[in-house]
VMD Tcl script that draws the C-alpha trace (Angstrom):
set ca {
  {0.00 0.00 0.00}
  {1.30 3.43 -0.95}
  {0.25 6.65 0.74}
  {0.88 10.32 0.08}
  {0.25 13.29 2.36}
  {0.01 16.96 1.49}
  {-0.74 19.90 3.73}
  {-2.53 23.20 3.40}
  {-3.74 25.86 5.76}
  {-6.37 28.51 6.27}
  {-7.33 31.06 8.90}
  {-10.88 31.46 10.09}
  {-13.13 32.22 13.02}
  {-15.90 30.15 14.56}
  {-17.81 29.57 17.74}
  {-19.26 26.33 19.05}
  {-22.99 26.32 19.64}
  {-24.09 24.46 22.75}
  {-20.58 24.36 24.20}
  {-20.09 25.58 27.75}
  {-16.72 27.28 27.94}
  {-14.44 29.66 26.09}
  {-15.10 28.07 22.69}
  {-18.74 29.15 22.75}
  {-17.45 32.68 22.13}
  {-16.20 33.86 18.75}
  {-12.52 32.95 18.31}
  {-10.11 32.07 15.51}
  {-7.54 29.50 14.47}
  {-4.78 29.15 11.95}
  {-5.86 25.70 10.79}
  {-3.45 23.18 9.29}
  {-5.01 20.51 7.09}
  {-3.42 17.23 6.04}
  {-4.82 15.18 3.17}
  {-3.85 11.51 2.90}
  {-4.40 9.38 -0.20}
  {-3.73 5.64 -0.43}
  {-3.60 3.05 -3.18}
  {-2.15 -0.36 -3.95}
  {-1.35 0.79 -7.48}
  {0.93 3.33 -9.11}
  {0.56 4.83 -12.57}
  {2.77 3.96 -15.53}
  {5.53 6.34 -14.34}
  {5.50 5.06 -10.76}
  {3.32 7.69 -9.08}
  {0.18 7.31 -6.99}
  {-0.89 10.89 -7.77}
  {0.98 14.10 -8.52}
  {1.62 16.20 -5.39}
  {0.87 19.31 -7.46}
  {-2.59 17.94 -8.34}
  {-3.35 17.12 -4.69}
  {-2.19 20.49 -3.39}
  {-4.32 22.31 -5.99}
  {-7.44 20.31 -5.11}
  {-6.92 20.96 -1.39}
  {-6.21 24.66 -1.87}
  {-9.46 25.18 -3.82}
  {-11.47 23.88 -0.85}
  {-9.44 25.73 1.78}
  {-9.67 29.02 -0.11}
  {-13.45 28.96 0.38}
  {-12.88 28.81 4.15}
  {-9.96 31.21 4.46}
  {-10.66 34.39 6.43}
  {-14.29 33.41 6.88}
  {-16.58 33.13 9.87}
  {-17.28 29.40 9.49}
  {-20.65 29.53 11.26}
  {-21.97 31.64 8.37}
  {-21.06 29.10 5.66}
  {-24.15 27.19 4.52}
  {-22.86 23.79 5.69}
  {-22.09 25.06 9.18}
  {-25.34 26.93 9.70}
  {-26.88 23.68 10.93}
  {-23.76 21.66 11.79}
  {-21.42 22.85 14.53}
  {-18.02 23.90 13.08}
  {-15.98 21.61 15.34}
  {-12.63 20.29 14.17}
  {-14.30 16.93 13.57}
  {-17.01 18.43 11.37}
  {-14.53 20.63 9.51}
  {-12.48 17.52 8.66}
  {-15.60 15.76 7.38}
  {-16.66 18.81 5.36}
  {-13.26 19.02 3.64}
  {-13.27 15.26 3.02}
  {-16.71 15.43 1.41}
  {-15.65 18.34 -0.79}
  {-12.69 16.32 -2.11}
  {-13.84 12.70 -2.28}
  {-15.48 12.77 -5.72}
  {-12.43 14.33 -7.39}
  {-9.89 12.15 -5.60}
  {-11.00 8.49 -5.46}
  {-7.84 7.48 -3.57}
  {-8.67 9.88 -0.71}
  {-8.11 8.13 2.63}
  {-8.43 10.84 5.29}
  {-8.42 14.50 6.20}
  {-6.79 15.68 9.42}
  {-7.50 19.17 10.74}
  {-5.14 20.72 13.29}
  {-6.59 23.67 15.23}
  {-3.26 24.19 17.01}
  {0.07 22.38 17.34}
  {-1.26 19.83 19.85}
  {-4.89 19.16 18.86}
  {-6.32 17.61 15.72}
  {-9.27 15.64 14.37}
  {-9.27 13.11 11.52}
  {-12.14 12.01 9.29}
  {-12.07 8.97 7.01}
  {-14.72 6.73 5.50}
}
mol new
graphics top color blue
foreach p $ca { graphics top sphere $p radius 0.5 }
foreach p [lrange $ca 0 end-1] q [lrange $ca 1 end] { graphics top cylinder $p $q radius 0.2 }
display resetview
């Protein structure tokens, strides 16, 4: 099994509805996002996928979230913008264009992350 990982980042604000504590108030993060793809097979030149292709796909999704108040995005109007749900959102945005997609990991700081995979 081969796997590749690429990273991207975005900055945004959010608040957690129903949470009792500091995170219920508006606050921001400089999010780091890791995309992992896996496959048993390589193409005819020995690549799983081109890093450039993966980075472009990820950056298109992250650009829509950069410098935004996540709670105001349509998806997060009814779903709490937790790290877990942000990882799932990004995964769902990418899965049709990247069949080898394995997981998305979202880091809200250097010590805390959430991963989503199907």
